[in-house]
Every structure is written in C-alpha cells, then in structure tokens.
KEFI-357087 format. One record per residue: x, y, z of N, C-alpha, C, O in turn; residue number from 1; residue in three letters. Coordinates in steps of 0.2 Angstrom, whole numbers, plus 2048, in hexadecimal, padded with zeros to 3 digits. Example, Ala and Ser with C-alpha at 12.3 -4.5 7.8 and 13.67 -1.06 7.14 Angstrom:
 nxx nyy nzz caxx cayy cazz cxx cyy czz oxx oyy ozz   n res
 842 7E4 827  83E  7EA  827 842 7F0 827 847 7EF 82A   1 ala
 840 7F5 823  844  7FB  824 840 800 827 843 806 828   2 ser
//
This chain:
 nxx nyy nzz caxx cayy cazz cxx cyy czz oxx oyy ozz   n res
 D93 A5B 267  D95  A62  267 D93 A64 260 D94 A61 25B   1 unk
 D8F A6A 260  D8D  A6D  259 D93 A6F 255 D98 A71 257   2 unk
 D92 A6E 24E  D98  A70  24A D99 A77 24A D9F A79 249   3 unk
 D94 A7B 24B  D95  A83  24B D99 A84 252 D9D A89 252   4 unk
 D98 A81 257  D9C  A82  25D DA3 A80 25C DA8 A83 25E   5 unk
 DA4 A7A 258  DAB  A78  257 DAE A7E 252 DB4 A7F 253   6 unk
 DAB A81 24E  DAD  A86  249 DAF A8C 24E DB5 A8F 24D   7 unk
 DAB A8E 252  DAD  A94  257 DB3 A93 25B DB7 A97 25B   8 unk
 DB3 A8D 25E  DB9  A8B  262 DBF A8B 25D DC5 A8D 260   9 unk
 DBF A88 257  DC5  A88  253 DC7 A8F 251 DCD A90 251  10 unk
 DC2 A93 24F  DC4  A9A  24E DC7 A9E 253 DCC AA1 253  11 unk
 DC5 A9D 259  DC7  AA0  25F DCE A9D 261 DD3 AA1 262  12 unk
 DCF A97 260  DD6  A94  261 DDB A96 25C DE1 A97 25E  13 unk
 DD9 A97 256  DDE  A99  251 DE0 AA0 252 DE6 AA2 252  14 unk
 DDB AA4 254  DDC  AAB  256 DE1 AAC 25C DE6 AB0 25C  15 unk
 DE0 AA8 261  DE4  AA8  267 DEB AA6 265 DF0 AA9 268  16 unk
 DEC AA0 261  DF2  A9E  260 DF6 AA3 25C DFC AA5 25E  17 unk
 DF3 AA6 257  DF7  AAB  253 DF9 AB1 257 DFE AB4 257  18 unk
 DF4 AB4 25C  DF6  AB9  260 DFB AB8 265 DFF ABC 266  19 unk
 DFB AB2 268  E00  AB0  26D E07 AAF 26A E0B AB2 26D  20 unk
 E07 AAC 264  E0D  AAC  261 E10 AB3 25F E16 AB4 25F  21 unk
 E0C AB7 25D  E0E  ABE  25B E10 AC2 261 E15 AC5 260  22 unk
 E0D AC1 266  E0F  AC4  26C E16 AC2 26F E1A AC6 271  23 unk
 E17 ABB 26F  E1D  AB8  271 E23 ABA 26C E28 ABB 26E  24 unk
 E21 ABA 266  E26  ABD  261 E28 AC4 262 E2E AC6 261  25 unk
 E23 AC8 264  E25  ACF  265 E29 AD0 26B E2E AD4 26B  26 unk
 E29 ACC 270  E2D  ACD  276 E35 ACB 274 E39 ACD 277  27 unk
 E36 AC7 26F  E3C  AC5  26D E40 ACA 268 E46 ACA 267  28 unk
 E3C ACF 266  E3F  AD4  261 E41 ADA 265 E3E ADC 26A  29 unk
 E47 ADC 264  E4A  AE2  267 E46 AE8 266 E43 AE9 261  30 unk
 E48 AED 26A  E44  AF4  269 E47 AF7 263 E43 AFC 260  31 unk
 E4D AF6 261  E50  AF9  25B E4E AF6 254 E50 AF8 24F  32 unk
 E49 AF1 254  E47  AEE  24E E42 AF2 24A E3E AF5 24D  33 unk
 E43 AF3 244  E3F  AF7  240 E3B AF3 23B E3D AF0 237  34 unk
 E34 AF3 23C  E30  AEF  238 E2F AF1 231 E2D AED 22D  35 unk
 E31 AF7 22F  E31  AFA  229 E37 AF7 224 E37 AF8 21E  36 unk
 E3B AF3 228  E41  AF0  224 E3F AE9 221 E44 AE6 21F  37 unk
 E39 AE7 221  E37  AE1  21E E39 AE1 217 E36 AE5 213  38 unk
 E3C ADC 214  E3E  ADC  20D E38 ADC 209 E33 AD9 20A  39 unk
 E39 ADF 203  E33  AE0  1FE E31 AD9 1FC E2B AD7 1FA  40 unk
 E36 AD4 1FB  E35  ACE  1F8 E30 ACA 1FD E2C AC6 1FB  41 unk
 E31 ACB 204  E2D  AC7  208 E26 ACA 208 E21 AC6 208  42 unk
 E25 AD0 207  E1E  AD3  206 E1B AD0 200 E15 ACF 200  43 unk
 E1F AD0 1FA  E1C  ACE  1F4 E1A AC6 1F5 E15 AC4 1F2  44 unk
 E1F AC2 1F8  E1D  ABB  1F9 E17 ABA 1FD E13 AB6 1FB  45 unk
 E16 ABE 202  E10  ABD  207 E0A ABF 203 E05 ABC 203  46 unk
 E0A AC4 1FF  E05  AC6  1FA E03 AC0 1F6 DFD ABF 1F5  47 unk
 E08 ABE 1F2  E07  AB8  1ED E04 AB2 1F1 DFF AAF 1EE  48 unk
 E07 AB0 1F6  E04  AAA  1FA DFD AAB 1FC DF9 AA7 1FB  49 unk
 DFB AB1 1FE  DF4  AB3  200 DF0 AB2 1FA DEA AAF 1FB  50 unk
 DF2 AB5 1F5  DEE  AB5  1EF DED AAE 1EC DE7 AAB 1EB  51 unk
 DF2 AAA 1EC  DF1  AA3  1E9 DED A9F 1EE DE9 A9B 1EC  52 unk
 DEE AA0 1F5  DEA  A9C  1F9 DE3 A9E 1F9 DDE A99 1FA  53 unk
 DE1 AA4 1F8  DDA  AA6  1F7 DD7 AA3 1F1 DD1 AA1 1F2  54 unk
 DDB AA2 1EC  DD8  A9F  1E6 DD7 A98 1E7 DD1 A95 1E5  55 unk
 DDB A94 1EB  DDA  A8D  1EC DD4 A8C 1F1 DD0 A88 1F0  56 unk
 DD4 A91 1F6  DCE  A90  1FA DC7 A91 1F6 DC2 A8E 1F7  57 unk
 DC7 A96 1F2  DC1  A98  1EE DBF A92 1EA DB9 A90 1E9  58 unk
 DC4 A8E 1E6  DC3  A89  1E2 DC0 A83 1E6 DBC A7F 1E4  59 unk
 DC3 A82 1EC  DC1  A7D  1F1 DBA A7E 1F3 DB6 A79 1F3  60 unk
 DB8 A84 1F5  DB1  A85  1F7 DAC A84 1F1 DA7 A81 1F2  61 unk
 DAE A87 1EB  DAA  A86  1E6 DA9 A7E 1E4 DA3 A7C 1E2  62 unk
 DAE A7A 1E5  DAE  A73  1E3 DA9 A6F 1E8 DA5 A6C 1E6  63 unk
 DAA A71 1EF  DA6  A6D  1F3 D9E A70 1F3 D9A A6C 1F4  64 unk
 D9D A76 1F2  D97  A79  1F1 D93 A76 1EB D8D A74 1EB  65 unk
 D97 A75 1E6  D94  A72  1E0 D92 A6A 1E1 D8D A68 1DF  66 unk
 D96 A67 1E5  D95  A60  1E6 D8F A60 1EB D8B A5B 1EA  67 unk
 D8E A64 1F0  D88  A64  1F4 D82 A66 1F0 D7D A63 1F1  68 unk
 D82 A6A 1EB  D7C  A6C  1E7 D7B A66 1E3 D75 A65 1E2  69 unk
 D80 A63 1E0  D7E  A5D  1DC D7B A57 1E0 D77 A54 1DD  70 unk
 D7D A56 1E6  D7A  A51  1EA D73 A53 1EC D6F A4E 1EC  71 unk
 D71 A59 1ED  D6A  A5B  1EE D66 A5A 1E7 D60 A58 1E8  72 unk
 D69 A5B 1E1  D66  A5A  1DB D64 A52 1DA D5F A50 1D8  73 unk
 D69 A4E 1DC  D68  A47  1DC D62 A45 1E0 D5E A41 1DE  74 unk
 D61 A48 1E6  D5B  A46  1EA D55 A49 1E7 D50 A45 1E7  75 unk
 D55 A4F 1E4  D4F  A51  1E1 D4D A4D 1DB D47 A4C 1DA  76 unk
 D52 A4B 1D7  D50  A47  1D1 D4D A40 1D3 D49 A3E 1CF  77 unk
 D50 A3D 1D8  D4E  A37  1DA D46 A37 1DD D42 A34 1DB  78 unk
 D45 A3C 1E1  D3F  A3E  1E4 D3A A3F 1DE D34 A3D 1DE  79 unk
 D3C A43 1D9  D37  A45  1D4 D35 A3F 1CF D30 A3E 1CE  80 unk
 D3A A3B 1CE  D39  A35  1CA D34 A30 1CE D30 A2D 1CB  81 unk
 D35 A2F 1D4  D31  A2B  1D8 D2A A2D 1D8 D25 A2A 1D8  82 unk
 D29 A34 1D9  D23  A37  1D9 D1F A36 1D2 D19 A35 1D2  83 unk
 D23 A36 1CD  D20  A35  1C6 D1D A2E 1C6 D18 A2D 1C3  84 unk
 D21 A29 1C8  D1F  A22  1C8 D19 A22 1CC D14 A1E 1CA  85 unk
 D19 A25 1D2  D13  A24  1D7 D0C A27 1D4 D07 A24 1D5  86 unk
 D0D A2C 1CF  D07  A2F  1CC D05 A2C 1C6 CFF A2B 1C4  87 unk
 D0A A2A 1C2  D09  A27  1BB D05 A20 1BB D02 A1E 1B6  88 unk
 D06 A1D 1C1  D03  A16  1C1 CFC A16 1C2 CF9 A11 1C3  89 unk
 CF9 A1C 1C2  CF2  A1D  1C3 CEE A19 1BD CE8 A18 1BE  90 unk
 CF1 A18 1B7  CEE  A15  1B2 CEE A0E 1B2 CEA A0A 1AE  91 unk
 CF1 A0B 1B7  CF1  A04  1B8 CEC A01 1BC CE8 A05 1C0  92 unk
 CEA 9FB 1BC  CE5  9F8  1C0 CE6 9FA 1C8 CEC 9FB 1CA  93 unk
 CE1 9FA 1CC  CE1  9FC  1D3 CE6 9F8 1D7 CEA 9FB 1DA  94 unk
 CE6 9F1 1D6  CEB  9ED  1DA CF2 9EF 1D8 CF6 9EF 1DC  95 unk
 CF4 9EF 1D1  CFA  9F1  1CF CFC 9F8 1D2 D02 9F9 1D4  96 unk
 CF8 9FD 1D1  CF9  A04  1D3 CFA A04 1DA CFF A07 1DD  97 unk
 CF6 A01 1DE  CF7  A01  1E6 CFE 9FE 1E8 D01 A00 1EC  98 unk
 D00 9F8 1E4  D06  9F5  1E6 D0C 9F9 1E5 D10 9FA 1E9  99 unk
 D0C 9FC 1DF  D12  A00  1DD D12 A07 1E1 D18 A08 1E4 100 unk
 D0D A0A 1E3  D0D  A10  1E7 D0F A0E 1EE D12 A12 1F1 101 unk
 D0D A08 1F1  D0F  A06  1F7 D16 A05 1F8 D19 A07 1FD 102 unk
 D19 A02 1F2  D20  A00  1F2 D24 A07 1F2 D29 A08 1F5 103 unk
 D22 A0C 1EE  D25  A12  1ED D25 A16 1F4 D2A A18 1F6 104 unk
 D1F A16 1F7  D1F  A19  1FE D23 A16 203 D27 A19 207 105 unk
 D24 A0F 203  D28  A0B  208 D2F A0D 206 D33 A0E 20B 106 unk
 D31 A0E 200  D38  A0F  1FE D3A A16 200 D3F A17 203 107 unk
 D35 A1B 1FF  D37  A22  201 D37 A23 208 D3C A26 20B 108 unk
 D33 A1F 20C  D33  A20  213 D3A A1D 216 D3D A1F 21B 109 unk
 D3C A17 213  D43  A15  215 D48 A19 213 D4D A1A 217 110 unk
 D48 A1D 20E  D4D  A22  20C D4E A27 211 D53 A29 213 111 unk
 D48 A2A 212  D48  A31  216 D4A A2F 21E D4B A34 222 112 unk
 D49 A29 220  D4B  A27  227 D51 A23 228 D56 A26 229 113 unk
 D50 A1D 226  D56  A18  227 D5C A19 223 D62 A1A 225 114 unk
 D5B A1A 21C  D60  A1B  218 D64 A22 218 D6A A22 218 115 unk
 D60 A27 21A  D63  A2D  21B D67 A2D 221 D6D A31 221 116 unk
 D65 A2A 226  D6A  A2A  22C D70 A26 22A D75 A27 22D 117 unk
 D6F A21 226  D75  A1D  224 D7A A21 220 D80 A21 221 118 unk
 D77 A25 21C  D7B  A2A  218 D7F A2F 21C D85 A30 21B 119 unk
 D7C A31 221  D7F  A36  225 D84 A33 22A D8A A36 22B 120 unk
 D83 A2D 22C  D88  A2A  231 D8D A26 22E D93 A25 230 121 unk
 D8B A22 229  D90  A1D  226 D92 A1F 21F D97 A1C 21C 122 unk
 D8F A24 21C  D91  A26  215 D8F A21 210 D93 A20 20B 123 unk
 D8A A1D 211  D88  A18  20C D80 A17 20C D7D A19 211 124 unk
 D7E A14 206  D77  A12  206 D75 A0C 209 D7A A08 20B 125 unk
 D6F A0A 20A  D6E  A03  20D D6C 9FE 208 D69 9FF 203 126 unk
 D6D 9F8 20A  D6B  9F2  206 D64 9F1 206 D61 9F0 201 127 unk
 D60 9F3 20B  D59  9F3  20B D56 9F8 206 D51 9F6 203 128 unk
 D59 9FE 205  D57  A02  200 D58 A00 1F9 D53 A01 1F5 129 unk
 D5D 9FC 1F8  D5E  9F9  1F2 D58 9F4 1F0 D56 9F3 1EB 130 unk
 D57 9F0 1F5  D52  9EB  1F5 D4B 9EE 1F3 D47 9EC 1EF 131 unk
 D49 9F4 1F7  D43  9F7  1F6 D42 9FA 1EF D3D 9FA 1EC 132 unk
 D48 9FD 1ED  D48  A00  1E6 D47 9FA 1E1 D44 9FB 1DC 133 unk
 D4A 9F5 1E2  D4A  9EF  1DD D43 9ED 1DD D41 9EB 1D7 134 unk
 D3F 9ED 1E2  D38  9EB  1E2 D34 9F0 1DE D2F 9EE 1DA 135 unk
 D35 9F6 1DE  D32  9FB  1DA D33 9FA 1D3 D2F 9FA 1CF 136 unk
 D39 9F8 1D1  D3B  9F7  1CA D38 9F1 1C8 D35 9F1 1C2 137 unk
 D37 9EC 1CC  D34  9E5  1CA D2C 9E7 1C9 D29 9E4 1C4 138 unk
 D29 9EB 1CD  D22  9EC  1CD D21 9EF 1C6 D1C 9EE 1C3 139 unk
 D25 9F4 1C4  D24  9F8  1BE D25 9F4 1B8 D21 9F3 1B3 140 unk
 D2B 9F1 1B8  D2E  9ED  1B2 D2A 9E7 1B0 D29 9E5 1AB 141 unk
 D28 9E3 1B5  D24  9DD  1B5 D1D 9DD 1B3 D1A 9D8 1B1 142 unk
 D1A 9E3 1B3  D13  9E4  1B2 D12 9E4 1AA D16 9E7 1A6 143 unk
 D0E 9E0 1A7  D0C  9E0  1A0 D06 9E4 19F D00 9E2 1A1 144 unk
 D07 9E9 19B  D01  9ED  19A CFB 9E9 196 CFC 9E5 192 145 unk
 CF5 9EB 198  CEF  9E7  196 CEC 9EB 190 CE8 9E8 18C 146 unk
 CED 9F1 18F  CEA  9F5  189 CEF 9FA 187 CF4 9FB 18A 147 unk
 CED 9FE 182  CF1  A03  17F CF3 A09 184 CF8 A0C 184 148 unk
 CEE A0B 188  CEF  A10  18C CF4 A0E 191 CF8 A13 193 149 unk
 CF4 A08 194  CF9  A06  199 D00 A06 195 D05 A07 198 150 unk
 D00 A03 18F  D06  A02  18B D09 A09 18A D0F A0A 18A 151 unk
 D05 A0E 189  D08  A15  188 D0B A18 18F D10 A1C 18E 152 unk
 D09 A16 194  D0C  A18  19B D12 A13 19D D16 A15 1A1 153 unk
 D12 A0E 19A  D17  A09  19C D1F A0B 19B D23 A0B 1A0 154 unk
 D20 A0E 195  D27  A10  194 D29 A16 198 D2F A16 19A 155 unk
 D25 A1B 198  D27  A21  19D D28 A1F 1A4 D2C A22 1A7 156 unk
 D24 A1A 1A6  D25  A17  1AD D2C A14 1AE D30 A15 1B3 157 unk
 D2E A10 1A9  D35  A0D  1A9 D3A A13 1A9 D3F A12 1AC 158 unk
 D39 A18 1A5  D3E  A1E  1A5 D3E A21 1AC D44 A23 1AE 159 unk
 D39 A21 1AF  D39  A24  1B6 D3D A20 1BB D40 A22 1BF 160 unk
 D3C A19 1BA  D40  A15  1BE D47 A15 1BD D4B A15 1C2 161 unk
 D49 A16 1B6  D50  A17  1B5 D53 A1D 1B8 D59 A1D 1BA 162 unk
 D4F A22 1B7  D51  A29  1BA D52 A29 1C1 D57 A2B 1C4 163 unk
 D4D A25 1C5  D4E  A25  1CC D54 A20 1CE D58 A22 1D3 164 unk
 D55 A1B 1CA  D5B  A17  1CB D62 A1B 1CA D66 A1A 1CE 165 unk
 D62 A1F 1C5  D68  A23  1C4 D69 A28 1C9 D6F A29 1CB 166 unk
 D64 A2B 1CC  D64  A30  1D1 D66 A2C 1D7 D6A A2F 1DB 167 unk
 D64 A26 1D9  D66  A23  1DF D6D A21 1DE D71 A22 1E3 168 unk
 D70 A1F 1D9  D77  A1D  1D8 D7B A23 1D9 D80 A23 1DC 169 unk
 D79 A29 1D6  D7D  A2F  1D7 D7D A32 1DE D82 A34 1E1 170 unk
 D77 A30 1E2  D77  A32  1E9 D7C A2E 1ED D7F A30 1F2 171 unk
 D7C A27 1EB  D81  A23  1EE D88 A25 1ED D8C A25 1F2 172 unk
 D8A A28 1E7  D90  A2A  1E6 D92 A31 1E9 D98 A32 1EA 173 unk
 D8D A34 1EC  D8E  A3B  1EF D8E A3B 1F6 D8F A40 1F9 174 unk
 D8E A35 1F9  D8D  A34  201 D94 A36 204 D94 A38 20A 175 unk
 D99 A34 201  DA0  A35  204 DA3 A3C 203 D9F A40 200 176 unk
 DA9 A3D 206  DAC  A43  205 DAE A45 1FE DB0 A40 1FB 177 unk
 DAE A4B 1FC  DB0  A4D  1F5 DB7 A4F 1F5 DBA A4F 1EF 178 unk
 DBA A51 1FA  DC1  A54  1FA DC6 A4E 1FC DC6 A4C 201 179 unk
 DCB A4D 1F7  DD0  A48  1F9 DD4 A4A 1FE DD5 A50 200 180 unk
 DD8 A46 202  DDC  A47  207 DE2 A4C 205 DE4 A50 209 181 unk
 DE4 A4B 1FF  DEA  A4F  1FD DE8 A56 1FD DEC A5B 1FE 182 unk
 DE2 A58 1FB  DDF  A5E  1FA DDF A62 201 DE1 A67 202 183 unk
 DDC A5E 206  DDC  A60  20D DE3 A62 20F DE4 A67 213 184 unk
 DE8 A5E 20E  DEF  A5F  210 DF1 A66 20D DF4 A6A 211 185 unk
 DF0 A67 207  DF2  A6D  204 DEE A73 207 DF1 A78 208 186 unk
 DE8 A72 208  DE4  A78  20B DE7 A7A 212 DE7 A7F 214 187 unk
 DE8 A74 216  DEA  A76  21D DF1 A78 21D DF3 A7D 221 188 unk
 DF6 A75 219  DFD  A78  218 DFD A7F 216 E00 A83 218 189 unk
 DF8 A81 211  DF8  A87  20E DF6 A8C 214 DF8 A92 214 190 unk
 DF1 A8A 218  DEF  A8F  21D DF4 A90 222 DF5 A96 224 191 unk
 DF8 A8B 224  DFE  A8C  228 E03 A91 225 E06 A95 229 192 unk
 E05 A90 21F  E0A  A94  21C E07 A9B 21B E0B AA0 21D 193 unk
 E01 A9C 219  DFE  AA3  219 DFE AA6 21F DFF AAC 220 194 unk
 DFB AA3 225  DFB  AA6  22B E02 AA7 22E E04 AAC 231 195 unk
 E07 AA3 22C  E0E  AA3  22E E11 AA9 22B E16 AAC 22E 196 unk
 E0F AAB 225  E12  AB1  222 E10 AB8 225 E14 ABD 224 197 unk
 E0B AB7 22A  E0A  ABD  22E E10 AC0 232 E11 AC6 232 198 unk
 E13 ABB 234  E19  ABC  239 E1F ABF 235 E23 AC2 237 199 unk
 E1F ABD 22E  E25  ABF  22A E24 AC6 229 E29 ACA 227 200 unk
 E1E AC9 22A  E1D  AD0  228 E1F AD5 22E E1E ADB 22E 201 unk
 E21 AD1 234  E23  AD5  23A E1D AD9 23D E1E ADF 23E 202 unk
 E17 AD6 23D  E12  AD9  240 E13 ADB 247 E16 AD7 24B 203 unk
 E11 AE1 24A  E12  AE3  250 E0C AE2 255 E07 ADF 253 204 unk
 E0D AE3 25B  E08  AE2  260 E03 AE7 261 E00 AE8 266 205 unk
 E02 AEB 25C  DFD  AF1  25C DF6 AED 25C DF5 AE8 259 206 unk
 DF1 AF0 25F  DEA  AED  25F DE7 AEC 258 DE4 AE7 257 207 unk
 DE9 AF1 254  DE6  AF0  24D DE9 AEA 249 DE6 AE6 246 208 unk
 DF0 AE9 24A  DF3  AE4  246 DF1 ADD 249 DF0 AD8 245 209 unk
 DF1 ADD 250  DEF  AD7  253 DE8 AD5 251 DE6 ACF 250 210 unk
 DE3 AD9 251  DDC  AD8  24F DDC AD5 248 DD8 AD1 246 211 unk
 DE0 AD9 243  DE0  AD7  23C DE2 AD0 23B DE0 ACC 238 212 unk
 DE8 ACE 23F  DEB  AC8  23F DE6 AC2 241 DE6 ABD 23E 213 unk
 DE3 AC4 247  DDE  ABF  249 DD8 ABE 245 DD6 AB8 244 214 unk
 DD5 AC3 242  DD0  AC2  23D DD2 ABF 237 DCE ABB 234 215 unk
 DD7 AC0 235  DDA  ABC  22F DDA AB5 230 DD8 AB1 22C 216 unk
 DDD AB3 236  DDE  AAC  237 DD7 AA9 238 DD6 AA3 236 217 unk
 DD2 AAC 23C  DCC  AAA  23D DC8 AA9 236 DC4 AA4 235 218 unk
 DC9 AAD 231  DC6  AAD  22B DC8 AA6 227 DC4 AA3 224 219 unk
 DCE AA5 227  DD1  A9F  224 DCE A99 228 DCC A94 224 220 unk
 DCE A99 22E  DCB  A93  232 DC3 A92 230 DC1 A8D 22F 221 unk
 DC0 A98 22F  DB9  A97  22D DB8 A94 226 DB4 A90 225 222 unk
 DBC A96 222  DBC  A94  21B DBD A8C 21A DBA A89 217 223 unk
 DC2 A8A 21E  DC4  A83  21E DBE A7F 221 DBD A7A 21F 224 unk
 DBB A82 227  DB5  A7E  22A DB0 A7E 224 DAC A79 224 225 unk
 DAF A83 221  DA9  A83  21C DAB A7E 216 DA6 A7A 214 226 unk
 DB1 A7D 214  DB2  A78  20F DB1 A71 213 DAE A6D 20F 227 unk
 DB3 A70 219  DB2  A6A  21C DAB A68 21D DA9 A62 21C 228 unk
 DA7 A6D 21E  DA0  A6C  21F D9C A6A 219 D98 A66 219 229 unk
 D9E A6D 213  D9B  A6C  20D D9E A65 20A D9B A62 205 230 unk
 DA4 A63 20D  DA7  A5D  20A DA3 A57 209 DA4 A53 205 231 unk
 D9F A55 20E  D9B  A50  20E D93 A52 20D D90 A54 212 232 unk
 D91 A51 207  D8A  A55  206 D84 A53 20A D80 A56 20B 233 unk
 D84 A4C 20D  D7F  A4A  210 D80 A4A 218 D7B A48 21B 234 unk
 D86 A4B 21A  D88  A49  221 D88 A4F 226 D88 A4E 22C 235 unk
 D8A A55 224  D8B  A5A  228 D86 A60 229 D81 A5F 226 236 unk
 D88 A65 22C  D83  A6A  22D D7F A6D 227 D79 A6C 227 237 unk
 D83 A70 222  D7F  A73  21D D7F A6D 217 D83 A6D 212 238 unk
 D7B A68 218  D7B  A62  214 D74 A62 210 D70 A65 211 239 unk
 D75 A5E 20A  D6F  A5C  206 D6A A59 20B D6C A55 20F 240 unk
 D64 A5A 20A  D5E  A58  20E D59 A53 20A D5A A53 204 241 unk
 D55 A50 20E  D50  A4C  20A D4A A4F 209 D44 A4C 208 242 unk
 D4A A56 209  D44  A5A  208 D40 A59 202 D3A A58 202 243 unk
 D43 A57 1FC  D3F  A56  1F6 D3B A4F 1F7 D35 A4F 1F5 244 unk
 D3D A4A 1FA  D39  A44  1FC D33 A46 200 D2E A44 1FF 245 unk
 D35 A4A 205  D2F  A4C  20A D2A A51 207 D24 A50 209 246 unk
 D2C A55 202  D27  A59  1FF D23 A55 1FA D1D A56 1FA 247 unk
 D26 A50 1F7  D21  A4C  1F2 D1E A46 1F5 D19 A44 1F3 248 unk
 D21 A44 1FB  D1E  A3F  1FF D1D A41 206 D21 A3F 20A 249 unk
 D18 A45 208  D17  A48  20E D17 A42 214 D19 A44 21A 250 unk
 D14 A3D 213  D13  A38  218 D19 A33 218 D19 A2E 21C 251 unk
 D1F A35 215  D25  A30  215 D28 A30 21C D2B A2B 21E 252 unk
 D29 A36 21F  D2D  A37  226 D29 A33 22B D2C A33 231 253 unk
//
C-alpha cells in the first residue's frame, strides 16, 4: 500500500473519529447548556497547549529534515570522492589505472543496487560493500609511485580514499531512524491532548465548527506523518537517493 494512501486514510480516520465523538458528545448536552460559559482558564490552557505542541512539532520536523539533508550530503561526498579517485589515477600506468577504475565502478554498482536495497529494507550496509571498498583502498595505498609526477598524485588520492571512507561511515550511521521512541511517545501523547482540548471548549455541531475541528485534526495527522516519513533518511517516501552516484557514474545502475 502506498505511503500517501496510508496518509490519506489516516487523515480521514482522524477526522471521522473527532467528528463522531463531537456529535455523540453534543447529544449528551442539554438544550439549556450555554457554550459561552467555558471558563477563561480552560481557553487559556487550550491556547498554551496548542502553542507548546506547535513548537514541539516544528522542532521535530526541523530535526528530521536536517537529518535527511545530512544523509544526502553523505551520499554526495562519497560519490564525489570516488569520482576524484576515478579521474586522478590517469597519471598511473595503464594496468594500475584500469584496475583501480574497474574496482571503483564495481563498488559504485554494488552501492546503487544491492547495498541501497539493503539500506532501505534492513537499515544497514552490506559486508560485500565493505570488501569492495577495502579493495579500492588497497589498490591506492599499495601502489608505489615510480616518478615524481605519480608521487605528487599519490597523497591526494589517499586523501580522497579517506574522504570516501568517512562518507561511507557517515552513511552507515544515518541508515536508521533518527527520532527516539520517547520522542514519538511525546508527539503522539501531545496530539491526543491537543485534539482532546477541542472538546473542553464545548464546540457545537455547526458546520463551521465541525469543519474546523476536522481540518485541525487532519493537519496534526499530516505533520506526524511528515515526521515519520523523514525519520528514516534512506527508507521512506521522501528519502535521500543515490542520484549523486548515478550522475557521476552513469553506467553504475
């Protein structure tokens, strides 16, 4: 089932629950009840709860979006470092250059196919990817430059290998969820309290009030879904992609 279909169903379900509860509550209220008699302290508390929860939601969305952007940066940095290795080895002899470029291509192809699938489904990198990257490292570090020109290119190549290794490690650290379970408990509990305060204001069954209550509840459901979707940077709908690899290595897919 599509994640966006799940979102639509969740928003409809939340609206339906809120409206049904409100209608049932309205039937239990006598005709002599006056909604203008809601204590000022309840209105004040409702306003403050809404403000505090809005701030918490904003911080949560900013946090998961920053994590998603950082995950995409890790992919971009790794792809760029590998591309630099691929291009800078042109100063090496044909046999060495061909071997290093072939190993880089093999590693990138593994990343954008097998390893990316593992990241999406299991939340982890593959052992095969570690082995392929280790082979690139050995290709670069074990070569002994034969002249000054090759020696000048040797250290920058080592720097690019280190940069790619660091980016790969950062990518591995970013595969899981970024929001702790206790934060999710607070977000869901806050949503229930915030929506529950609607009933404390003695909202009536007029079309305008019911529509506003439903839209407010649907908005909270959408924001929670947005946080959940961003929470796993490589796994869900609006996720970091392997596009940097595919742009720099068109034949990798």
